[in-house]
C-alpha positions in Angstrom: 126.9 63.0 94.1 126.1 64.1 97.7 124.5 67.3 98.9 125.5 69.6 101.8 122.4 71.2 103.3 123.0 74.5 105.1 120.5 76.0 107.4 120.4 78.8 109.9 118.0 79.9 112.5 117.6 81.7 115.8 116.9 80.7 119.3 115.4 83.7 121.1 115.6 81.9 124.4 119.4 81.5 124.3 121.6 83.4 126.6 122.9 86.6 125.2 126.2 86.5 126.9 128.8 83.8 127.3 128.8 84.3 131.1 125.1 83.5 131.3 125.5 80.5 129.0 128.1 79.0 131.3 125.6 79.1 134.2 123.2 76.9 132.3 124.7 73.5 133.1 123.0 70.8 131.0 120.9 73.0 128.6 122.3 73.2 125.1 121.3 76.3 123.1 123.1 75.3 120.0 120.9 74.0 117.2 117.6 74.1 119.0 115.9 77.1 117.5 113.6 77.3 114.5 115.1 77.0 111.0 114.6 80.2 109.3 116.3 79.7 106.0 118.0 76.7 104.2 119.9 76.0 101.0 122.1 73.3 99.7 125.1 72.8 97.5 126.4 69.7 95.7 129.5 67.9 97.0 131.5 66.6 94.1 133.8 63.6 94.1 136.8 65.8 93.7 136.0 68.4 96.3 138.6 69.1 98.9 138.4 70.8 102.3 139.5 74.0 100.5 136.9 73.8 97.7 134.1 73.0 100.2 135.2 75.9 102.4 135.0 78.2 99.4 131.6 76.8 98.3 130.2 77.1 101.8 131.6 80.7 102.2 130.0 81.8 99.0 126.7 80.0 99.8 126.6 81.6 103.3 127.1 85.1 101.9 124.4 84.5 99.2 122.0 83.0 101.8 122.5 86.1 104.0 121.8 88.5 101.1 118.7 86.5 100.2 117.5 86.1 103.8 117.8 89.7 105.1 115.2 91.3 102.8 112.8 88.4 103.7 113.4 89.1 107.4 112.8 92.8 107.1 109.7 92.2 105.0 108.4 89.7 107.6 108.4 87.0 104.8 109.8 84.1 106.9 108.1 80.8 107.6 110.1 79.2 110.5 110.4 75.4 110.5 110.3 73.7 113.9 113.2 71.3 114.5 
């Protein structure tokens, strides 16, 4: 069995507007902030794109519901990438 690891984070230095991001030629702001929260789900042999989509949708919602109280309580330990 394989595992799909899902993480999310924030890059406070990233442009706030698309117009500003287009002006930054070679600099990528995607996936270069600290990891703030992570979780994983199993990928079963019989999973399809539909079952994975549903699993990841459910996981994303649950992660957000678990993460927000931690964020508001300042209970986050960022992990550098």
